[in-house]
Structures are given as C-alpha cells and as structure tokens.
C-alpha positions as CSV (number, residue, x, y, z in Angstrom):
1,M,-15.8,-21.7,-6.8
2,K,-14.3,-18.4,-5.9
3,I,-12.4,-18.1,-2.7
4,H,-14.6,-15.4,-1.3
5,Q,-17.6,-17.9,-1.6
6,F,-15.9,-20.6,0.7
7,T,-17.5,-21.4,3.9
8,A,-15.2,-21.6,7.0
9,N,-14.9,-25.3,6.8
10,Q,-14.1,-25.2,3.0
11,T,-11.5,-22.6,3.7
12,L,-9.8,-24.8,6.4
13,L,-9.9,-27.9,4.2
14,S,-8.3,-25.8,1.2
15,L,-5.6,-24.7,3.6
16,N,-5.2,-28.1,5.2
17,G,-6.1,-26.5,8.5
18,S,-8.2,-27.1,11.5
19,Y,-9.8,-25.3,14.4
20,E,-7.1,-26.6,16.7
21,E,-3.7,-25.0,17.5
22,L,-0.9,-25.6,14.8
23,S,1.9,-27.9,15.9
24,Q,5.3,-26.6,16.2
25,V,6.4,-28.4,13.0
26,E,3.6,-26.8,11.0
27,V,4.5,-23.4,12.3
28,E,8.1,-23.8,11.3
29,Y,7.0,-25.1,7.9
30,R,4.7,-22.2,7.3
31,M,7.3,-19.7,8.4
32,D,9.9,-21.2,6.0
33,E,7.3,-21.3,3.3
34,C,5.7,-18.0,3.6
35,R,8.0,-15.8,5.7
36,L,7.1,-13.1,8.1
37,N,4.0,-11.0,7.4
38,R,5.3,-7.5,7.6
39,I,5.7,-4.4,5.6
40,E,9.2,-3.2,4.9
41,E,10.1,0.4,5.3
42,V,11.0,1.9,2.0
43,R,13.4,4.8,2.0
44,D,11.7,7.9,0.7
45,E,13.2,10.2,-2.0
46,S,13.3,13.8,-1.4
47,L,10.8,16.0,-3.3
48,I,13.6,17.9,-5.1
49,F,15.3,14.7,-6.3
50,R,12.0,13.4,-7.6
51,F,11.3,16.8,-9.3
52,I,14.7,16.7,-11.0
53,K,14.3,13.1,-12.1
54,E,11.2,14.2,-14.2
55,F,13.4,16.3,-16.3
56,I,16.1,13.7,-16.8
57,H,13.6,10.9,-17.9
58,F,14.3,9.4,-21.3
59,F,11.2,10.6,-23.0
60,A,11.5,14.1,-21.5
61,L,14.9,14.3,-23.1
62,V,13.6,13.1,-26.5
63,L,10.9,15.8,-26.4
C-alpha cells in the first residue's frame, strides 16, 4: 500500500505514534534521529559571476 493511501490510524502505527503527546525521551530521540526541520539559507552568487561561469564551463571551452 502506498503511503498516501494510509488512514490516520495506519499512519500512526507505521510511525509508532499515538494521539497522545510525545514523551520527552521520544522527543529527544526524534531530534537526534531527524534533526531540526528547517531550510538553510544559501548564499546567492551575483548575476555577473554566474554569467562569467557559463563561459569557463568545460564544454564551453571545448567548443
């Protein structure tokens, strides 16, 4: 069965979860296992630098 076809109860069983609050031990385990759920900021390259990189690309130099 595909995960999007699970009922709420089947999902909880597959994740070893329940409708009750997580214990502190379970919270710490999941934090160690999965880390924080966040998006990291990526430094953006300048437009000029990206333009120049297109001309020093290996295949551009071969052509």
